[in-house]
N, C-alpha and C positions, 0 to 999 in steps of 0.2 A: 661556308653556307650551311653544309651537311650537319655540323654539329650544333648551329644556332639552330635549326629545325629539330634537333633532338631535344635541345634545353626546352623549345617550346612545347613540343608533343608532351614530356614529362611532366607537366604542371598539372596542378587539379584545381577545380576540372578543366578539362581543355573543351575548347568551342571551336569548332571549325569555321562559323560566321566571324568569331573576333579573328584568327588566324588571318583568316582573308581581307578583312578591314586593314590588320596591321601590315600587310605586305601592300595594299594599295596605298597606305600614308606613306611608307618608306620611299616608294617607286617616286610620288609626286612631291617627296622632302615637306611636306605640311603635317607631319605628325605632333609637332610642338605647338602650333597653333590653334588647334582645335581642342575643343573640352572634352573630357571624357563621358560628360554628361549628356552630351547632344548626340540625337539618334543618327544611325546609320545613313540616312537618306541626308538629312539636314548637312553632315561631313561633306558628303558627295558633292552637293550641290553648290556651297562654300567652297570647296577646292575648285570646282570648274569654273567658277565665276572668275578668281584670279588667274590660275592656268593650268589648264588640264589637259595632257598629251594620252590619248587613248593608243598610241601606236607603241609607247613606251610602256603602257600598262599590258598591252596584249603581249607583249615580248616576255616582259617579267611573268606573265602566268605562264607561258609555254616554255620557259627554262625551268620555272619552278614545278611544274609537272614532271618535267624528265627528271630533274633532281629527285624528287619525291620518289619516282620509279626505281633508281639506282639506289635509293636508301632503303626502299621494301625488299630489293633485291639482297641486299647484305643482310638484312634483318631475318629474311628468313636462312639464308645460309647458316647464321649465326643459332637460329633455333633447332636447324637439323643437326648442328655438332653438339648442343646441350640434350639433344635428346637421346643421341648415340650414348653420351658418355652416361646418361642418366641408366639406361637398360644394363650399360656394363655393370654399374655399380650395382644394379637388382642383382644380377646375377652372381655377383659377389657374394652377396649378403646370403643368397639362396643359398650357397654352397657351405657358409659358416653356421647356418641353421640345421643343416643336413649332419653336420659334425656333431654341433650339439645335442641334438635329438639319438645320436648314436651311443654317447659317452652318458647321457640319460638314463638309457636303457640298462648300459652296463653297470651303473649304480645302484639301480633299483633291483638287480639281479642278485648282487652282492649283499644288499640289506635284507632281501629275504632268505637268502641262507644263512646269514647272521641269526637273523629270528628265529629261525628253525634249531638253530644250535642252541639259543639261550632258554627255548621252552624245552629242550631235551635234560638241559643240566636242571633247569627247575623241577622238572616231575622228576630226578631221581633225586635231588635235595627233599622234595616232598615225601616221596617213600622211605627215605631214610629218618624223615622225622618222625614218620608214622610206626616204622620200626621198632625208635628208640622210645617213643610213647607206649607201645605196647609192653615194653620192657620194664618203663619205670612205673607204668599205673598201677600195677598189681603191687608193686614194693611201696608205693606212696600210700594205697589202701591198707596196706597190712601194717606199716607203720601207724597209720591215723587209727585204725583199729586197737592198734595194742595201747596208744596212748588213753583212749577213751576207756579201755579195760582199768587200766591205772587209774584213772579218775573215776571208775564204776566201782571200784573195788573200797574207795572211800566210803561210798554210800551203802554197801553191803556190811560194812561193820557198825556197832553201834558205837554211839561218841559224837562228838563235832565234828565237823568238817575244817579242818585245818590245812588243806592245800592253800600254797598260796595264790593262787591263781583266783579263789573265791574271796581271798581276805584282803588282798591289796585292791585298794580303787584304782591305782593306775592301769592295770590289768583288766578292766573292765569290759573290754571288747573281746577279749580270750572268753573270759568267763562266761560272756553270752555265747559264742559259739558252741562251747563245751555243752553249758547247761541244755541247749537247745537239742542239740543231739542225743544227750542222754535220756531228756524228756521223751523227743521221739522213739528213742529205745525202750524206756519204761514202758510205754502203753503196750508194748506186745510182750511184756513180760507175766506171768502167772500171778494175779492177785493174792490166791492164798498162800505163797511162798514167798512174796517179796513187797508184801503190803508196808513194811517199814521203809523200805528202801524206797518205793515209789512216793510216800509221804514227803521222805527228806528231799528227794528229788522236785516234787513238786514245791515246795516250800522254798528251796534255792532258786527255782525257777521263778516264782511271783516275785523273790525279792531281788534278783537279778534285773527282772522285768520293771520292776518299780523303781528301781536306781538308773536305768537306762531312759525311762520316762521325765525323770527327775533331771538328768542330765540333759535331756533334749530342750526341757522347758528352761533351764540356765541358757543353754546357747541359742536359746529363741529371745531372750530378754536382750542379749547382747548382738542378735542378728549375725550370728557365726553360720555361715550360710554351710560352709562346708561341713562343720561338724554335725550340724544340723541334718544336711543329706547323708553323712555316715551312720548316723544314729536311726535314722527313718529308714533306711537300706536294712540295719540290723533287725528292727523293731518289725519289719514286715515279715519276719520270719516265724515271730511269736504271736499268740492268740491276742494279745491284749494290743494290738496295731491300731484298733480302732480305738483304743483310748488315747493314743498319741495324738490321733489326729483331732479327739474332741480337745484333748489339753491345747494343742495348736490353735483351735477355734476360740476356745474360750478367753486362752490368755489374748488373742488377737483384738477380740471385740471387747477387751475388759474397760478401754480407755474411751470417753467420751466422743459419740460421732460428729458433732457440731454444735454443742451447748444445747440450748433448748430446742433448736430445730433440727431433727435427727436426722433429715434427707440430705443435708447438707455434705455431709462428712462420707456417706456412704460409698459413693462411687469411687473417690478417691483412695478411700481405704481399699475397695475392694482389686483397684488398680495395682497399688502397692503391694498388697498380699498376692495378687495371682502372679507376678513375675518371682517371688518368693517359693511360692507353692509350686511351681513349673521347674525350679531348680532343685528342690527339697524330695519330693513325693515321686515315685514312679509313674502313679496315677493321679495327675494333677486335676484332670477334668472330673473325676469322682471328687476331688477333696474340696476342690471349688463349689462344686452343686451342693454339697453340704454344707459348706460355709455360708453360702447364701440363703440356703434354706433354714439355718439357724437366725438369720437376720430375720426373715420372712416371720417364722414361726414364734419366735420369742421377743425380739425388739419391735419390731414393726406392730406386731398385734397387739402387745402390751400399749404402746404409744396410742395407737389409735382407740383402744379400748377407754383409754384414761382421758382422752381428747373429747370423744364421742358420748362419757357418762351421763352428763347433763343434757336433757332434753328440754328444760323449761323454756329456754329462750329459741324458739324455733328457727327464727332466721341464723342467729349466729351456729346452731346444730347445722342448719343446711349447708351455710357455707362451709364450716367446717370438714363436713362430710364430702362436700366436694372437692376441696382442697387436698383433702388427704386421698380420695381416690383417684384424684387425676396424677398426684405426684407420685403415688403407687405406680401407677400404670404407666407413666412416663420413666421411672426407676426400672421398671420389669423391661422395657425397651434397650434402656443403658446397660441393664447387668446380662441380659440374652447372650452378650457375646461371650461371657465366660461359661456359660452352662454348654453341656454336651447336646449333642442333636438328639437324643434320646429324650431328653427332659426340655424339648421345644416350646411344649405348651403349659409346662409346670409352673413356672411366674404367675402367668393368669390364674390360675386354678388357685394359687397359694393366695391372691389378691381376693378372689372371690370368697374364699374362706375366711379370711382376715374381716373382711365387709359383708357377708351375708347377712347376718341377723341385721343390721341397719338398711341394707338394699331391699329385703322382701316388704318392708311396711313405708319405704319410702315415698312413692307417690301419693299414698293417704296423707302422708305428715305435709309433701308439698302442694297438694290440693288446699289442705285446711288452713295452710301460710298463707297461701294466694290469694284464698278466699277471706279471710279474715284483713291481708293488708289491703286488697281493693274495697272492701267494706269501710274500714277505718278511714282511706283517702278520702272517698266519698263522703262519708260522715263529716270528716275534717272542712271539707270544702263548702258542703252546705252551712255548716256552722260558721264559718268567716262570712258567709253570705246573710246570715240571721236568717235563713230559709228552712223551714219545715216541709219535707217532701209530702206532697199531696198524692193520694191515692187516683190511680185513672180514673177519670168516669166513664161508665160504658157507655151511655148514651151523650156521650159530649155533643158527636156530630148532628144529632137528632136536636139537641136542645138549641143548638146554633140556627139550625134551619129552621126552627119554630120562632125563635126572636126575629130571624130574619123576615117569616111571613107576617108576622103582628106587626113590623114596623112598616111593611109594604103595604099592608092591608089597611092598618088603623092611624100610621102616621106616630105609633109610639115607641121611643126607642126604650126598651126594658133592658137591653144588653148591659151589663154592668162589668167592664174589660177593667181588670188588673194589668197594667204595663210593666211592675216591679220595677219602674225609673230606668228602663232601658236593659235593664240585665239580663243577661241572655242563659246564664247558667251552663254555658259552657266554656270550660277553661282546657286551652292548650296546655299549659304548665301541668295541670291534674291528669291530662290523656298523656303526655310524655312520662310521667310518674309512673302511672301505671303501667305502662310500656314496659318501661325499664325493669319495673318488677317482675313483670311477666316473661321479658327478655331472659332476666337472670333466672327465673324458674325453668322456663324451657332450655337454657344451655345447660343448666344441673341435670335436667330430666335427659337429653341426648347423652348425658355421660354416663348418669348412672342407671338408667334402664337398659335392660338386654334388648336382644335385637326382635326378638317377637313381641314383645309389651311396648317396644318404644311409640309406634303409630296409635295406641290407643290411649297411651298416655299423653304425648304430646295432642291429641285431641280434645282429652280431659281438661287438660290446664288451658288449652285455648278457649273452650267453651266458658270456663270462668272468666277468663278475661273479656269475651263477647258478652256475655252476662252484664259486668259490671261497668266497662266501657260504652258499650255500646247501648245496650236496652237500658241499663239502670241511670245510664248520663246522658248518651246523647239522644235518645229516644223520649226520653222524660224531656229534655230539655225542649226539643222539637214540637212534642204536645205542648208544653207551656207556649212554644212561640206562634202555635198555632192559634191558641187561645188568645192570644193578645195581638192578633193581627185585628184592625177595625172593621166593623161590616160598612160594605160599600154603601156610598151616599147617606151615611149617618150622620154629617153634620159639616157647618161651616169651616172647621177647623181642619186643616190638613193633617192626614195621619201620619202617624208616628209610624217609621218602616222599620222596626227594630229586626223583621224576619230577616231581612239580607243580612245582617250580622249572624244571624243563627246558620243561614246557609252557607257563609263564609268557614266559620268555626266549624262545622260539622264537616264541610268538605276536606278542611286540613287534617281534622280527626280520623277522617277515612284513610286519607292517604298515609299517615303515620301509620295506622293499622295495616295497611295494604302492604306498605315495603317491611315491614315486621313480618309478617306472615310468608311473603315471598322468600326471606332469608332465614327464618327460625321454624316456620311450621312446612311448607311445600316440600324441601327436600325431604324431610323425615317421612313422609305420607305418599309422594306422587306414584310410587311403584306397588303402593298397596290397597286391599279393599275399602281401607278409610278415606283414601281420597275420595271417591264419589260421596262420602257422608262429610266429609270437607267443604266440597263444592257446593251440595245441597244447603248446608247452614248458612254457609257464606250469601247464595244467591238469596235464600230468603230473607235474610238480614238486608241485603242491600237494598232489594225490591221493598221491603218495608219500609226504610230510609226513604229510597227514591221518591215512593208515593207521597211520603208525608211533605218530602220537599217540594215536589210538582205541586200537591196541595196548597203549602204555604205561600209558594210563587204565585198561583194562581188567585188566591185569594188577596195577596198585596198588589196584584195589577188591578184586581178588581176595585181595591180599596182608593187605589190612585186614579183609576179612570172614574169611580163612581163620584170622587170629589171634584172631579173635573166637571164631570156631567152636573151634578148638584148644582158647584159654583157658576159656572156658565148661565144654567136655567135660572138662578135665582139672581147674579148679581150682573149677567150682562144685559143692558137696558135695551129697549126697543129703539129708541132713538139713537142708537150707536148705528145702524143700520139703515136706518129709513130717519134721516136728517132732514132740517127743513133748508129749503132751497139755497138761502142764503150762505148757510154754513159750507166751505170746501177745505177744510182741514183736512189733509192726507196724513192723519195720525194714527198710530195704533191703538185699540180701546184700552181701557185699563183693565177691562176682563182678563182681555189676553194675556196681557204684560205680567199678569198677577198668577196666570195659569203657567206660564212660561218660566217665569220665576221660581216656581215649585218644581217645576219638570226637570230642570236642568240639574238640582241635587239629586233626583232620583236617578236620572241617566249615570251620573257620575258614581255613586253608590252601586249600580248594578255592574258597573265595569270594575270597581274595585274589588265586590265580593264573589264575583264569578267570572270563569275564565273558559278558555277554548270555544267549544261548541255549544254548551250550555249558555254561555254570555250571549252569543251570537242569536240564538233561537230567543232567549227572552227579549232580548233588545228590539228584535223583529216582531213578536208578540205583542209588545207594549207600544210601538209604533203602530201595527195595524188596530189595535183596540184606540189607541188616541185618535186616530184618524176617523174611526168610526164614528166615535163620540163628536168629534167636530163637525164632521158631515153631517148627521143626526141633528145636531145643535144649529147647522145654517139652514136646515129643512124647515124649521118653525120661523124664521125670520121674514121679513118682507124688505128689500132693497131700492132705494132710488139712487139716482146717480152718485150724489156725495156719500150714502151709507154704502155702497159699492166699492166704492174707494178705499173705503175705511176697511171694508171685509177684506179686500186685496192685501193691506197692510198687515192685516191679523193673520192671513194666511202665508205672507212673506217671513212675519216673525214666528209663526211654527214652525216653517220651513228651514229656517237658520237652527233652529232648535233642534229639529230631527235630525240634521247633517250629523249630531255626534252621534246617533245610531249605528253611523255607516252599513244601513241596510239598503240597497238598491230597491228593494221591493217598496218600503215606505217612503223613500225620495220618490219615486215612480208613482204611488198613490196621491202622494201630496204634490206633485206636479199637476197631475191630473185634476186635482183640485182647484188650483191655482187657474187653471184654464177654465173650469167650469164658472170660476167667480168672475171671471172676465165676461161670459154672458153676459151678466148684470150690470155690466159697464158699457159695452160697446153700442153703437148705434143700431138701432132695428135693422137698417138695412144690409148690416154687414153682419146679423146673424148667423145666417145660412155659409158665409163664407168661413167663419171661425168653427162652426161646427164639423165643416167639413176639412179642418186644418189636420195636422199631422198628428198632434194629441187628442183629439176628441174624436175621430172618423171612427175609430175601430169600437166605441163604445156604444153600449144598447140608446137607442132612441130615445126610450122612455126615462132614461137618466137625465140627460140633457133636456129634455122637455119641463121635467120637474123642477131642474133650475130656474130655466127660462120664464116658468110661472112664478116664481118669485120676484120676480120684476116687479115694482109699483106700477108701471104703465105696461102692464102685461095685456090689460083688456084693451087697452087702445089699439095695440098692435096685433091683438089677435085675429081681427078680420081683416087686417092687411095681407098682402101676399109675400111679406118677408119672412114667415113661417112656414111657408110651404115646404113641404119635403122632412120639415122637422115635427111639426103636428102631427101628420099622416102616419 
């Protein structure tokens, strides 16, 4: 049993409840009949129903507990034996570690002794070498001096030099070494005694130097790096070393860079030759700086002058200048890696030197070009519309006011309004084209202007854009739009509302301009004194445009409301609201239907042409004015019962229409008007109840009284008690 218990205890995971359950079922011999999925309680109940022996189960638990105690004692003894064995093994390993440490210390001591002996021997060898060198150096110098004197003797006697070292091409390196030393010696000889000798040495010196440079050029053609390095090292001792560098640079840059586009091949060429220069020359940074300097001062300068020579086409000239300058700056950034730290700003200075003449008067040319470009675009636009721009009339507003006054007083319409067939003379395409041209100019300005002049130049170009796009185009179109708005109450024909289209296109143009200014203008001036100037000009321009837009929208609403007033006054029949008693047709009046039919398109046009808060305000204002006109119109009528029903139908039609305004205030006003019209219909004895209702209770009593007075039976009910509390 103990072995069986051990097997169960060693299973993973071990559960006490499961162990007890299995012990229980083994005792009652029911394990095979009970499903493993049943709960513990269900198993016990099921077993108890058939045959449950509590005494046997109790005895089994007592015996199992005893067995488990015996098993625990055995396991405890086994653990103690294992712990004792582990302790003995630890002690053995500790002794081995101590022995190993002693051996390591001994080996370390032997190593340091050996190192001291090696250093001692090395010191003796170095001392011996120095002694040998002290003996050999004077001897070598003596031999070298004797050799030089032998060569010098040939230059001291008259006649040509016949020594093989100077005539044999294969011994050029030896000849270079000898003649360089002889040349240095000759500089100290008295000129009055050795003038001919010095002349012969100098002549041979120049000859050998020239041959070395020729050999270097030949080696460069075949890219023989080792030979080039050797020759450069020899020539570094000659006064013509700079000629060697110049020859290398000239020959390297002789081949075309990248065809017609000089910029393509410069960086790869510099990268290729920089690797060669590092291997060949002892001062690679200086050579590379001179290499790049030659590119800027000769190649790039000549290329730029050729490209920018013709200024007749300003647009092409400005684009070419911007492209060349930008690519040169980019090239400078890429080549800075090859320049020495001392030449940190040299490439930018060279770039400025190349383009200095063109940058000095750049902004004047750019301003002239942008001005001419914008003026031409405007001219082409108006020509496409067959329109001749009219000068602004100084007294246009006074003229319009006088026409309105004459029309009102004398009932004579002398205003001759030209609507141009609905043409707004505002073009989004033209605005986009002008903005694109201005954006290109601003982009060039940011690149070609120096830091101190950039804000002024940006403002100057932006002013040109504002002048032609906003003043010459948008403001002019707004002026025309204001003039074509019909004078209110000017006729039976519903007015043409072209000004809403003017508002929409003006808003689009303003938004386009705002976006471009935020990205191209503001970043260049925001931290400068010019920013306040920019903000002031922008505010003045926007205030002027907003004033014209507000004025035009006000006139447009007046024109619509004026027509409604005119139409209702002249077309609304008195019999619509004061019908004979036998007519009880509850239908909307023809005048109301015609007004609503014309108002619907106005609301749609407002929603189409305006957005945001502007749309809400205009719709709200339009609804308030419409309510005022209808309210005043109803005040001029008299209503009997049948007519009151018609009036309520009219008001309901107006209410359906104004729901499109989505204005709570206007909806409330027409709800109140509807409630007031109910006063025209209800029985006299119910008037007080209606007046004190939820809708009319807070209105001024005079308003309620005015509507009640419009009833045809007002005289009959005036003396009754039905109006007590309303009339008083």
